[in-house]
Structure formats: C-alpha cells, structure tokens
N, CA, C and O of each residue as an XYZ file, in Angstrom:
364
protein
N      34.160    -47.262    -35.282
C      34.217    -45.901    -34.802
C      32.920    -45.192    -35.207
O      32.288    -45.518    -36.213
N      32.559    -44.222    -34.390
C      31.380    -43.408    -34.679
C      31.720    -41.944    -34.465
O      32.612    -41.593    -33.693
N      30.984    -41.105    -35.170
C      31.077    -39.664    -34.991
C      29.906    -39.198    -34.152
O      28.766    -39.607    -34.372
N      30.197    -38.336    -33.184
C      29.161    -37.594    -32.480
C      29.099    -36.247    -33.191
O      30.095    -35.526    -33.248
N      27.954    -35.914    -33.720
C      27.765    -34.645    -34.415
C      26.956    -33.733    -33.516
O      25.827    -34.056    -33.147
N      27.534    -32.589    -33.163
C      26.862    -31.683    -32.252
C      27.262    -30.253    -32.589
O      28.443    -29.904    -32.597
N      26.259    -29.443    -32.863
C      26.433    -28.021    -33.140
C      27.563    -27.742    -34.130
O      28.408    -26.878    -33.897
N      27.567    -28.478    -35.227
C      28.538    -28.255    -36.290
C      29.902    -28.881    -36.069
O      30.819    -28.662    -36.859
N      30.047    -29.652    -35.013
C      31.327    -30.281    -34.710
C      31.229    -31.786    -34.851
O      30.182    -32.383    -34.599
N      32.335    -32.390    -35.258
C      32.429    -33.835    -35.429
C      33.417    -34.364    -34.394
O      34.567    -33.929    -34.344
N      32.960    -35.310    -33.565
C      33.813    -35.893    -32.542
C      33.887    -37.395    -32.807
O      32.894    -38.108    -32.668
N      35.067    -37.864    -33.186
C      35.280    -39.276    -33.509
C      35.690    -40.028    -32.253
O      36.649    -39.654    -31.578
N      34.945    -41.109    -31.939
C      35.240    -41.917    -30.754
C      34.785    -43.348    -31.012
O      34.370    -43.686    -32.120
N      34.866    -44.175    -29.994
C      34.469    -45.577    -30.171
C      32.947    -45.695    -30.275
O      32.206    -44.809    -29.849
N      32.511    -46.795    -30.842
C      31.069    -47.051    -30.962
C      30.395    -47.012    -29.598
O      29.367    -46.358    -29.424
N      30.979    -47.714    -28.633
C      30.363    -47.812    -27.307
C      30.269    -46.456    -26.622
O      29.245    -46.138    -26.017
N      31.322    -45.655    -26.711
C      31.288    -44.346    -26.070
C      30.259    -43.446    -26.746
O      29.490    -42.773    -26.061
N      30.231    -43.421    -28.071
C      29.260    -42.580    -28.784
C      27.834    -42.955    -28.389
O      27.009    -42.078    -28.132
N      27.547    -44.244    -28.340
C      26.208    -44.694    -27.964
C      25.887    -44.324    -26.513
O      24.766    -43.919    -26.208
N      26.875    -44.464    -25.617
C      26.658    -44.135    -24.204
C      26.452    -42.635    -24.005
O      25.616    -42.227    -23.199
N      27.204    -41.817    -24.730
C      27.043    -40.358    -24.626
C      25.639    -39.952    -25.077
O      24.987    -39.138    -24.424
N      25.178    -40.516    -26.188
C      23.837    -40.200    -26.674
C      22.767    -40.653    -25.672
O      21.816    -39.918    -25.405
N      22.920    -41.851    -25.123
C      21.952    -42.354    -24.148
C      21.953    -41.487    -22.884
O      20.892    -41.201    -22.331
N      23.129    -41.073    -22.430
C      23.221    -40.233    -21.245
C      22.625    -38.855    -21.511
O      21.957    -38.289    -20.645
N      22.862    -38.315    -22.702
C      22.268    -37.020    -23.059
C      20.751    -37.099    -23.000
O      20.093    -36.143    -22.590
N      20.197    -38.226    -23.406
C      18.743    -38.401    -23.354
C      18.239    -38.416    -21.905
O      17.226    -37.792    -21.590
N      18.948    -39.127    -21.035
C      18.575    -39.173    -19.616
C      18.662    -37.770    -19.015
O      17.772    -37.358    -18.270
N      19.724    -37.039    -19.334
C      19.867    -35.679    -18.819
C      18.733    -34.786    -19.297
O      18.190    -33.998    -18.523
N      18.375    -34.906    -20.570
C      17.272    -34.119    -21.128
C      15.965    -34.431    -20.401
O      15.203    -33.523    -20.071
N      15.710    -35.709    -20.153
C      14.492    -36.125    -19.449
C      14.435    -35.568    -18.037
O      13.346    -35.351    -17.506
N      15.591    -35.330    -17.416
C      15.655    -34.817    -16.048
C      15.904    -33.312    -16.010
O      16.040    -32.732    -14.932
N      15.964    -32.676    -17.180
C      16.129    -31.232    -17.240
C      17.443    -30.729    -16.667
O      17.496    -29.672    -16.039
N      18.503    -31.496    -16.889
C      19.807    -31.106    -16.362
C      20.882    -31.318    -17.425
O      20.594    -31.777    -18.530
N      22.102    -30.984    -17.084
C      23.224    -31.117    -18.008
C      24.441    -31.610    -17.236
O      24.459    -31.574    -16.006
N      25.443    -32.063    -17.953
C      26.665    -32.552    -17.333
C      27.795    -32.453    -18.355
O      27.562    -32.357    -19.560
N      29.009    -32.478    -17.847
C      30.179    -32.528    -18.714
C      30.761    -33.926    -18.609
O      31.028    -34.416    -17.512
N      30.955    -34.566    -19.753
C      31.579    -35.886    -19.793
C      32.920    -35.767    -20.503
O      33.102    -34.925    -21.382
N      33.844    -36.614    -20.110
C      35.155    -36.663    -20.747
C      35.389    -38.065    -21.275
O      35.086    -39.052    -20.605
N      35.931    -38.145    -22.485
C      36.176    -39.436    -23.103
C      37.258    -39.296    -24.165
O      37.467    -38.206    -24.697
N      37.950    -40.391    -24.477
C      38.969    -40.326    -25.520
C      38.321    -40.167    -26.889
O      37.255    -40.717    -27.164
N      38.990    -39.406    -27.732
C      38.520    -39.203    -29.100
C      39.738    -39.066    -30.009
O      40.881    -39.040    -29.551
N      39.467    -38.979    -31.291
C      40.524    -38.796    -32.285
C      40.292    -37.447    -32.938
O      39.212    -37.186    -33.468
N      41.308    -36.585    -32.902
C      41.214    -35.255    -33.517
C      42.402    -35.084    -34.456
O      43.554    -35.193    -34.035
N      42.118    -34.817    -35.728
C      43.163    -34.685    -36.748
C      44.112    -35.876    -36.753
O      45.319    -35.719    -36.943
N      43.557    -37.072    -36.544
C      44.337    -38.296    -36.606
C      45.101    -38.656    -35.349
O      45.784    -39.679    -35.318
N      45.002    -37.842    -34.317
C      45.736    -38.100    -33.073
C      44.775    -38.318    -31.909
O      43.715    -37.696    -31.854
N      45.144    -39.202    -30.976
C      44.307    -39.409    -29.795
C      44.295    -38.160    -28.914
O      45.312    -37.484    -28.760
N      43.142    -37.869    -28.347
C      42.992    -36.720    -27.463
C      41.879    -37.002    -26.470
O      41.192    -38.018    -26.578
N      41.700    -36.127    -25.519
C      40.612    -36.243    -24.550
C      39.586    -35.171    -24.858
O      39.925    -33.991    -24.950
N      38.346    -35.569    -25.015
C      37.263    -34.639    -25.308
C      36.459    -34.381    -24.039
O      36.102    -35.318    -23.325
N      36.180    -33.130    -23.765
C      35.251    -32.737    -22.697
C      34.039    -32.148    -23.393
O      34.169    -31.203    -24.171
N      32.865    -32.693    -23.124
C      31.656    -32.319    -23.842
C      30.523    -32.038    -22.874
O      30.207    -32.867    -22.021
N      29.908    -30.865    -23.006
C      28.724    -30.516    -22.233
C      27.516    -31.119    -22.938
O      27.261    -30.821    -24.104
N      26.774    -31.965    -22.233
C      25.580    -32.587    -22.824
C      24.377    -32.344    -21.926
O      24.513    -32.034    -20.742
N      23.195    -32.491    -22.519
C      21.940    -32.251    -21.825
C      21.323    -30.983    -22.368
O      21.739    -30.474    -23.409
N      20.344    -30.481    -21.671
C      19.701    -29.265    -22.143
C      18.969    -29.493    -23.444
O      18.371    -30.550    -23.652
N      19.012    -28.515    -24.313
C      18.238    -28.609    -25.543
C      19.106    -28.768    -26.790
O      18.614    -28.594    -27.905
N      20.379    -29.093    -26.622
C      21.259    -29.260    -27.774
C      20.825    -30.422    -28.645
O      20.239    -31.391    -28.162
N      21.116    -30.319    -29.924
C      20.810    -31.383    -30.873
C      22.081    -32.187    -31.095
O      23.142    -31.625    -31.368
N      21.970    -33.507    -30.976
C      23.116    -34.389    -31.126
C      22.727    -35.554    -32.014
O      21.599    -36.045    -31.964
N      23.679    -35.990    -32.828
C      23.482    -37.184    -33.649
C      24.716    -38.059    -33.507
O      25.820    -37.558    -33.290
N      24.526    -39.366    -33.630
C      25.627    -40.319    -33.637
C      25.513    -41.105    -34.932
O      24.471    -41.689    -35.229
N      26.606    -41.112    -35.705
C      26.604    -41.794    -36.996
C      27.851    -42.663    -37.119
O      28.881    -42.381    -36.508
N      27.741    -43.722    -37.919
C      28.908    -44.555    -38.194
C      29.945    -43.726    -38.937
O      29.605    -42.968    -39.846
N      31.193    -43.868    -38.555
C      32.283    -43.136    -39.206
C      33.026    -44.085    -40.147
O      33.203    -45.262    -39.834
N      33.452    -43.578    -41.278
C      34.170    -44.421    -42.240
C      35.647    -44.567    -41.863
O      36.527    -44.458    -42.717
N      35.906    -44.816    -40.574
C      37.273    -44.902    -40.067
C      37.399    -46.149    -39.216
O      36.492    -46.482    -38.454
N      38.500    -46.824    -39.342
C      38.786    -47.970    -38.475
C      40.166    -47.765    -37.874
O      41.079    -47.281    -38.543
N      40.312    -48.131    -36.621
C      41.611    -48.011    -35.966
C      42.207    -49.393    -35.775
O      41.487    -50.363    -35.540
N      43.520    -49.478    -35.876
C      44.187    -50.768    -35.724
C      44.472    -51.105    -34.264
O      44.809    -52.244    -33.942
N      44.338    -50.112    -33.378
C      44.613    -50.337    -31.960
C      43.454    -49.814    -31.128
O      42.727    -48.921    -31.562
N      43.280    -50.367    -29.938
C      42.224    -49.859    -29.047
C      42.475    -48.404    -28.665
O      43.614    -47.937    -28.668
N      41.410    -47.704    -28.339
C      41.512    -46.318    -27.898
C      41.755    -46.325    -26.392
O      40.912    -46.790    -25.625
N      42.900    -45.813    -25.976
C      43.285    -45.821    -24.567
C      42.309    -45.049    -23.694
O      41.924    -43.927    -24.023
N      41.912    -45.650    -22.588
C      41.014    -45.004    -21.644
C      39.542    -45.131    -21.982
O      38.695    -44.648    -21.231
N      39.222    -45.769    -23.094
C      37.825    -45.866    -23.524
C      36.981    -46.646    -22.528
O      35.846    -46.261    -22.250
N      37.512    -47.730    -21.990
C      36.734    -48.546    -21.053
C      36.393    -47.776    -19.780
O      35.264    -47.850    -19.295
N      37.356    -47.040    -19.240
C      37.102    -46.258    -18.031
C      36.081    -45.155    -18.282
O      35.189    -44.931    -17.463
N      36.211    -44.471    -19.410
C      35.264    -43.400    -19.747
C      33.868    -43.965    -19.941
O      32.891    -43.385    -19.465
N      33.765    -45.084    -20.630
C      32.472    -45.723    -20.853
C      31.819    -46.100    -19.524
O      30.633    -45.842    -19.320
N      32.582    -46.704    -18.630
C      32.042    -47.085    -17.325
C      31.523    -45.862    -16.565
O      30.460    -45.929    -15.947
N      32.255    -44.751    -16.602
C      31.848    -43.548    -15.872
C      30.585    -42.932    -16.462
O      29.697    -42.516    -15.719
N      30.495    -42.870    -17.785
C      29.306    -42.308    -18.435
C      28.083    -43.162    -18.109
O      27.016    -42.637    -17.791
N      28.245    -44.470    -18.190
C      27.127    -45.365    -17.898
C      26.728    -45.291    -16.418
O      25.543    -45.371    -16.096
N      27.709    -45.139    -15.515
C      27.415    -45.020    -14.088
C      26.596    -43.765    -13.808
O      25.638    -43.800    -13.035
N      26.979    -42.654    -14.442
C      26.238    -41.400    -14.239
C      24.813    -41.500    -14.771
O      23.876    -41.010    -14.141
N      24.650    -42.130    -15.922
C      23.304    -42.275    -16.485
C      22.443    -43.137    -15.566
O      21.280    -42.818    -15.318
N      23.004    -44.208    -15.072
C      22.246    -45.117    -14.204
C      21.872    -44.423    -12.889
O      20.796    -44.668    -12.343
N      22.746    -43.571    -12.387
C      22.467    -42.871    -11.141
C      21.247    -41.943    -11.257
O      20.562    -41.698    -10.264
N      20.976    -41.430    -12.460
C      19.819    -40.564    -12.668
C      18.531    -41.333    -12.898
O      17.443    -40.796    -12.693
N      18.638    -42.555    -13.313
C      17.427    -43.338    -13.628
C      16.675    -43.740    -12.415
O      15.641    -44.399    -12.520
C-alpha cells in the first residue's frame, strides 16, 4: 500500500494506483490541464471511493505506507486501467 500525500491529506491506496495517479498528474502538468480521477482507497480502516482533482500546480507525493491488507482492494484494476488510459491518451 502507498499513501498519496496532497495538500495536507493522506490517501491510502494500492501501490499501482498511487504510482499511476502520480504519473498521470505529471502528464497533466506537462499539458497544462487537470482532471478528476476516481479510485478505491482506505479511509479510517474502511474501503471507500476517492475522487481527486489532479494536475495544475498542486504538490503531490507518493510514499510507502506501513499498512498491509489481507485482501485485494475491490475495483483497483478497473481504476488503474482508466487512469493509465487517460494518461496514454494525452501522450
């Protein structure tokens, strides 16, 4: 699991999604645009859906989280595919 750190907020999600969100944010920044992405995350120990505005001039970091889950995060594969598709469409 990894944390996406953005504007004082911690968003816990899968490694692949965190890396894809950061990569997509970079592509958006390079193209001077922004987008909203949705992906599964863990909030207060419970699964939830995160909607995140990325791009522009926001500062974002992705760090390893000291958390491991015993089960896969539902919907992670679909969200990852969509984020990667959007990034590729801009390239």
